[in-house]
N, C-alpha and C positions, 0 to 999 in steps of 0.2 A: 707719619712717614709712609711714603709710597713704596709698595712692593711690586716687583715686576717678574713676570715669567718670560723667558727669552725664547726666540727661535732663530736658528742659524741656517743660512742658505749655503750648503756645502755638498761635497760629494756624497753619494753618486748623483749623476744627472748631467745631461748635455749642457744645460744652461750654466751650471757651476763650472763645468770643464772649460767652457769658453771664457767665463769670467776669470777663472784661475789663470788661464793662459795670458789673458790681458794684464792681470795683476802682476804676473811673473815678469812680463816684458817691462812693465812700469818699474818693477823693483830692481832691475839690473841696468838702469840708465846710468850714464857716465857720471851724472851729478851725485849718485848715491842717495840713500834714504835720508841721511842727515841734511844734505844740501836741499833735497826736496822738501823736507820739513821746514827748514829755514825760509825757503822761498814761499811756501804755503803760508807760514806765519806772517811773512811780509806782505804778500799780495792779498791774503785773506780770501781765497776761494771757499765758498760755503756749499754744503749740501742744502738742498731746498725741497720744499713741498710744491707740487704742481697738481693741477686738475687735469685728469685724463678726459679726453673727449667722450662725453657720455652719450652714446647712440643707442642705448639699450631699448628705450621706448620706440625710437625711430626705426631701428632695425626690425623690431617685432612688427611694426606697422607695415613695413615694406613687404613682409611675407604675405600680407593679406592680398587675395586676388583682386580686391576692389581697387588697389593702387595701380593696377595695370592700366586703368583708364587715365588718359592724360587730362580729361576735362570732366568737371562736375557741373551738373545743372541744378541750381538751387534757387530757392525763393527767399525774398526779403520779407520784412515784417508786413508790408502792404500786399504781399502775394505776387509781386513782379518777379519774373524769372530772369536769371542771368548766369553766366558761365564763369567757373573758376578753373584755371588751367595751370598745370605744372609748367612753369616757364621762367626764363631769365631775360634780362634786357640785352639786346644785341648792341655790342660796343660801337658799331659803325652806324647802323640805322637808328638806334635808340628805341626800336620796337621790341615788344615782348614776344619771344619765340619759345616754342615747346622745348623742354629740356628733359632728357631721359634719366640722367644720373644725378643723384643727390650726393653732393660732396660733404665730407666731414669738416666741421669748422676747426680752425686752429685755436686752441684754448690758451689764452694769456691772462685771463682775469684772475683775481685773487678771491673771488666769491662764486658761489653757485647756489641756485635754488633747488632744493631736493624735495621730492614728494614724501609725505607721511601717509602710510597706509596701515590701518588696524593697529595704530599706536606704536609703529616701528618706523625707523628711518635708516637707510643705508648711506653711509658716508664713504665715498670712493675718492681716493687721492693717490698720488705717486710720490715715492721717496726717490729723488734724483741725486746721484752722487757722481760728480765729474771725475774723469780719469785722473786729473791732477791730484786728487785726494787719496788715490789708491796706491798701495805698495804691497809687495809680496810678504814683507815681514810684519805687516800691521794687521790688527783687527779693529774694524770700525764698528762702534756700537751707537745706534741711533735710537733716541727716545721720543716718540710722538706723545704729546700731552694734549688732552682734550679739555677745553674750558666750556663747561656746561652750567649755565646759571651761576651759582656761587661756588661750584665745585670744580676742582682740578683732578682729572682722572688720567692716570698714567696708562697708556695703551701698551700692548706687547711690543717690546723693542725689536728692531731689525739689526742683525749682526752680519757683517761682511768680513769673512776670514780669508786672508791672503794665503797663498800656497806655502810660502816659507814659514809663516806663523803657524800654520797647521802642522808642518813637519816638526817644528819645535815642540808643539803640543804632543804629537805622537811619540817623539823621542822621550819626553818626560814620562809618558805612560809606560814606555818600554823599560826605562830605568826603574820605575816603581815596580813593575811586574817582575823584573829580574830580582829585585830585593825580596818580594813576597814569595817567589819560587823557592828561596832558600829556607823558608820556614817549614819545619817538619810538623805535620799534624798527627801522624801516627807515632805516639811516644814509644811503642814497642821496638822501634828501630834503634833506640839507644840501649837496648838490653842485649847482652851477649848470650843469646838463647842456647847456643850450642854448648858453651862451657857450663852454663847453668844446668843443663840436662845431664852432662857428664858428671858434674859434682853430685847431683841428686842420685843418679844411678849408682855411683860408687859408694857414697857415704850414707845416704838415706833412701834405700830402695823402696821403703814403704811410701815415702812421699812421691817418688818417681812413678809409683803405681797409679797415683791419682791422674796421671796424664791420659790414661785410657779409661778411667772410671768416670762414668757420667753422673754419679751421685754427688749431691751438693755437700760441701764441707766448709763450715764457717772458719774465719781466721782464728777464732778462739779455740776451736777444736784442733785445728792445724797446730797451733802453738802448744796446746796441752799435750799433744801426742809426741812432738819432736823437739820442744824446747826452743823453737825459733819460729818467728812469725813469717807468714808468706811475704809480707812487704819487705822484711829484713833480708830475706833470701833474694828477692828481686833487686833491691837496692844494691846489694853486694856486687851483682853482676851488671849494673847499669853504669853507663858512661855519664857520670853526673856533670862533668865539665861541659860536654857537648849539649846536655839537656839544659843547663843553665844558660849557655850561649843562645840556644834556640828560644828560650823564654825572653831573653833580652831583645832578640829580633822581633818577637811578637809584640812586645811592649812599645816598639818604635814604629808600628805600622802607620798610625795617624801622622806622626812627625815626618816620616819619610814621604808620605803622600803630599804633604804640604811643601816639602823640599823639592820634589821632582815635578809634580803636577801644579805648576804655578797658575795656569789658566785652564780650568777643566773644560772639556768639550761638552756643549749643550746638545742633548739628544732628544729632548721633549719639547712639545709646543710648536712644531714646525707647521706653518700654514701653507696650504696648497694654492697660493695665488700665482699670477703670471710674473715671470722674471724675464726682463729684456735687457740685453747688452747691446748698445748702439755700436755703429762702426767706429765711432770716435773713442770707444772704450768707456763711455759713461754707463753707469749702472742705474737701472730703473726698476723699482719694486712697486707693483700695483697693490695697494692696501685697501681693504674693505672693512669697515667697522659698522656693525649694526647696533643702534641704541634704541631704548624705549623712550617715548616722549614723556614729558612731564608737564604739569600745569605751568603756564606762563613761558614755556620754552619756545622761543622764536628763532634763535640762532645758536650755532655751535662754532667755536674757534678751535683750530688745531695748529700747534706750533711744533717745531722739530729742533731738538738739541742733540748733542752726542759727545763721544770721547773717542780718541785713538789710542790704542794700546800696542806696545811692542813688548812681547813676552808678558810679564805681569806688571809692567810699569805704564802709568798714564803719561803719555808724552805730548798730548795736545787735547784741548777742550774745544769742541766744535761750537761756534757761536749759535745762538738761537735764531731760527729762520723767521722770515716774515710769516704772519699767520694766514691760514686759509680760513675763510668764513663760509659756513653753510647756512643759508637761510631756509628755514623749514616751511614748505608750502603745504598748508593743511586746509582742508575744506571746513574745519571747525571755525575758521575765520568768518565764514558766511553765516554763523549762528545769528538768528534774529532775537535781540534782547527785549523786544516789546513785551511788556508785562501782560499776562493773561489773567482774566478775572473770572470768578464764579459768582453766580447769584445765590445769596443765602437768605433764607427766611428766618427772622428772629422772632420768637414768641415772648410775649410779656411775662407770662407765668412760667415757672420752672419748678421742678420737683427733684428732691434728692432723698434717697432712701438709704437707711443703714440698719443693720441687724446687730443687736448687742445681747449678750447672754447674761442678764442680771438674774441671778439665782434667788429662789425663795425656798425657805424650809417648807416641808410638806404641810399643807393646810394653813400656811401663814401668808400674810400679804404685806408685812412690814419689811422695810429695807434694812438688811444686815450687812454692813461693810466688811465684816470679818468672815462672811460665808463665801467659800469658794474663791473665785477671781473677781468678786464684786468690786473691790477697791480699784483695781486697774480698769475694769469695764466702765465704771462710773466716771473715772478720770478721763477716759476716751470720749465719753458723751459730752462732758463739760468742755473739753478741748474743741470738739466739733461745733458745739453751740457758740462758743466765743468767736470762732473763725467766721461763722455765718452772720453773727451780729455785727462784726466789724467789716464784713465784705463790702468792697467798693462798688461792685456791680449790682448786687441784689439786696433787697430788703427781705427779712424773714417775716412772713405773715402769720403762719400758724404751724403747729406741730400736732400730728396725730400719733399717739402712743398706742401700739397694738400689742396686747399681752396675750399669753396662752398658758395652758396648764397641761400637766401630765395626766394619763388616763386612770390612775388608781382612784378608787372611790366612785361615788355617784356622779353622773353627768351634770345633774342640776347643781350639785355642790361645787363641782369644778368650774362650772360656768360662773357661779357667784364669786369664787375665789379669784378666778382670772380677772373679772371686772374690778374686784377690790385691789388687785395688784396694779392694774392700769391706773386706777385712781391714785394709788399711793405714789407711783412713779411720776404721774402728772403733777401732783402737789409738790413733790420733792424738787423737781426741776423748774417748776414755776417760781418757787422761792429763789432758786439759784439765779434764774434769768433776771428777776426783779433786782436782786442785790448786785448782779454784774452790771446791769444798765445804770443803776444808781451810781456805781463807782466810776463809770465812764463819764457821766455828766458832772459829778463832783470834781473829777480830776481834769476836766476841760479837754477831753479827747477831741482831736481834729480829724477831718477827712478831706479828700481831694475829689472834686466832682469831675465829670467827663470833660469839662473845658480846662481842667488843671487849676481851678480856683480852690484855695484852701479856706475851709470854714469849720465852725464848731459842729461836731458830730450830732446828728439828730437821731434820737432813739425812739422807735415806734413800739407799740404794744404787740406782744406775741401771744396768740391764743393757743393754749395747750389743751387738747381734748384726748380722751382715752376711748379705746374700743376693745372689746373682748372677743377673742377667737375661740374660747373654750378649750376643749381637749385637742391637742395638736397631733391628730392621727397622721396627717399628711407628712409631717416631719418625721414621725416615727417610721413610716413606711420606707422613707429614704435611708434613714440611719440603719435599719435592719438589713436592707439589701446591700448596702455598701460596707457593712462591718466585716472585717477579715476574721474576727474571732468566732463568728457563728458558722456552723457547718451548713452545707447545702441542704441537708435534710431539715435542719431547724428553720432555715429560711423558707423552705417549701411549706412546712407546717404552718408558719406564720402567715404565708400567703393564703392558705386554705381558711384560716380563722378570720382573715381580714374581710371575707365575703359575708360574715355575720353582720346583719344590718344594725342590731341593737348594740351600741357601744358598751353598755354595762355588762351584757351577757358575753360579748366578745372578750372583754378584759377578764371576766371570771374564768372563761375557758383557757385563757393564756396562763393563768396562775397554776394550772395543772401541768404545764410543760416544764421540762428541765431547764429550758433556756430563760424562763421567766426571771429567775434570780439575777442573771446577768443583765437582761434587758431593763428590768426595773432599777437595778443598782447603777448601771453605767449609762443607759440611754435616756431614762426618764428625766434626770436632772436637766438635760439639754433641751427638753421640751418646754421647760418653764422659762421661755425666752421672751424678750421684749424687742419689738421693732419700732423704729422711729421714721415717720414720713415727714420730711420738711417741705413746706410749700412756700415758694418765694416769688417775687416779681422784680423786674428790672427797674432800677431807680430812674425816675424821671420819665418813664415810658407810659403813655396813656392808652394807645391803641393795643389791641390784643396781639397783632403781628405787624411787623414791618419788613420790607425787603431791602437788602443792602448787597454791595459787591465786595468781595474779598479776593486778594491775590491767590491764584492757584499755586499753592506751595509745591505740589508734586511736579507740575509742569516747569516751574522756574528752577527747581532742583535739577530737572533733566537738562535744561538749557545750560546751567552752570557746569554740569558734568560734561556736556558737549564741548564747552569752551575749554575745560580742563583736559580734554581728550580722553576722558574716562568713558569710552563709547558703550561698554556693556551696561554700565549704570545708566547712561543717557537713554539708551534704547528701551530699557526696562521702564523708564518714566514716560518717555515720549511716544512709544508705539501706539497706545490707544488713540492719540490725537490725530495721527496720519496727516500732519501738516508740513510746512516747509522745513522746520527744524527736524522733524522725523526723517524727511528725505535726506537732509544733510548727514544725519547720523548713519543712515543706511549706506550712503556713499562712502563714508569714512570706514565702514565695516566691510566694504566691497560687496555689499548686497545690492547690486545695481538694479536688478529686476524689481525689487521692492521700491527702490527710489523712483524708478521710471513710472510705476503705476501712480504714484502721487504727483510727480512733476508734470506729467502729460495732461492732467486734469486741472492744473492751476493756470491762472492768468500768466501770460508769457512776458513777465517783466525781464529786465536785464539780468537780474540774479538767477531767475528760473532758467532762462535761455543758456546762461553760462554753465550752470550745473547740468543741464541736459546735454550740452556739448561734451562735458567730461564723461557722462554716462555712455553716450553714443560712441565716443572715441574708444572707450574700454570694450564696448561690445562689437567693435569693428565696423560700425555703420558710419563711415567717414563723411558720406554725403550729408547726412543729417547733422553730424557733429560740426562740420564747417558751416552749415546753414544756421544752426543755433548760435554758434560762436559769433558769426558776423552780425546776426540780428542783435545779439547782446551788445556788440560794439557800436551798432547804429543807435541803440537806445542810450548807451552810456559809453563815451569814448575812453573812459578810464580802463575799460576791460581790454583795450588794445595793449596797454602796458602790463596789466595783470596777466594776460595770456602769454606774453613773452617770458614772464617770470615763472609761470606754472609749467612744470616739466611735461605734463601730459598734453596741455594745449600748445606749448611751444613746439613739440614734436609735430603736431598737426600744422602749425604755421610753417615750419621748415619743409614739411613734406609737400605742401601745395603752394609754397611761396607767397603766403598771404601778406598783406600790408606792404608789398614792395613799392607801390607808388608812394605811400606815405614815407617809407624809408628813403 
């Protein structure tokens, strides 16, 4: 359901005063309002939408001192000079003569081309209400609806309130305010304070004394002292009948508002647009609506409907008007969709590395699935191996298993244990790969080659080798520095000991430190890690490298963003390329100087010349703008029609009377 916020054109203001007077005259005609309504229903006069003459760009251009020159000297694409003169055709001689005044065109069309800048479009139209639809006792409510892609957006309504209608509204408010004024908010007005004080002074002087006593006395204390509560004393001298009547009035506030104020006056959302009342009494409201552009948005339709109210009753539904169509003129339409490619070097061989923490018990090299996280880590290795074996792009050639040890004990012993661990892991996964490959062959696994041909999967042998890194001091250095549980002093002491060149002596000195228990218990197990280096080659590739071209995805994403009018995203993608599409994006963002730097260095095609005409027009260089535009038309005559539909270029055409011979 559409919700609307209203604005009402009413007093104060000279425009409304003139309108109200006209409406009042219309309301006291001899036919009367009922006769007028019947005649209107029979004849069917309608409010309508009109296009105001849009001279905003043209008027701005006329302020430019360059326009004072009647004649422009420009060059065509071949460098030949010729003159362009602000002129009109003499009706008697048929010759073109100089003309000083640019007359505004009378707008009768139902469509307009509007420029889009920085993702926004201004839609300007007029709500025209003939005098025959106006009456002093009526309120006319007009609802402009905007059709934008698949959405219908209700714009702010326009309300025209007659003088008699407003008097009735104000009378309702007066009646309501009169009722509200009878409600008493100060309940002490219902208490007979004078007689209450006399009673207390005569019969309970102790209580009366509290009148001037600033000390606080609770109702319980009051009651215990005098056998009567404060509330009981007050109630005895309160006019309960008047109090109950006041409460009944208070409970009727909402009901009486609805009774008297049948049509509330709208006081919020008033727009400061131009209001014109013609000599014939017609009402014209200049309406401007700014919208954000959307992807695929090329046009917007606006229709007008409405209602006529007399008091709170709907007496007539105003038929829907003919639509106004706004075609959005955007430079994004110039986007060049030509795909851009990058040269990419593809190597036959590839390498994939992964680090897994397969733990070993101290001085042991056998694989224990129950130790630490070994079960989950080995499952990850198997998953990685199965994906590489079944990979459609690469064949797995070999695997190098790199194992390491923690520093406790002799270096020579740790080197031997590290090598044994690598051998143990290599043997373990060599068996796994062999069994996995056998299962693929036995189950008839299939694969698709680069040409899309389906065939039985070929399984090649995988060479698994092991290499020992011995004691992993480099990893220990990193773990100590980044560990949050070690103090700065402990880390500094570790750094001092790390300068000792003999690993066995270094590890012996570390044992004397308080931090050794933590380091050996928490960090040493992580040093007993295993790394896997996977060596692969591309299937079917013989040469070590080949060159190929791939679509530049970043550039094409920028082009798509330009077409979708998402200019901030477009420029972030296209700025490094500094090409035609970059210039188009700069123009859309009103960054004309940036666009000019690119376009001036490009080959002067019809497209480039046309965009240069837009840029020069914006910068006030009308001589170059006309020159570039006419050169674009010479190269491609379709730009004559395009220029007439483009608000910025059409202003240039009107200013200098271009294409009059063709017309």
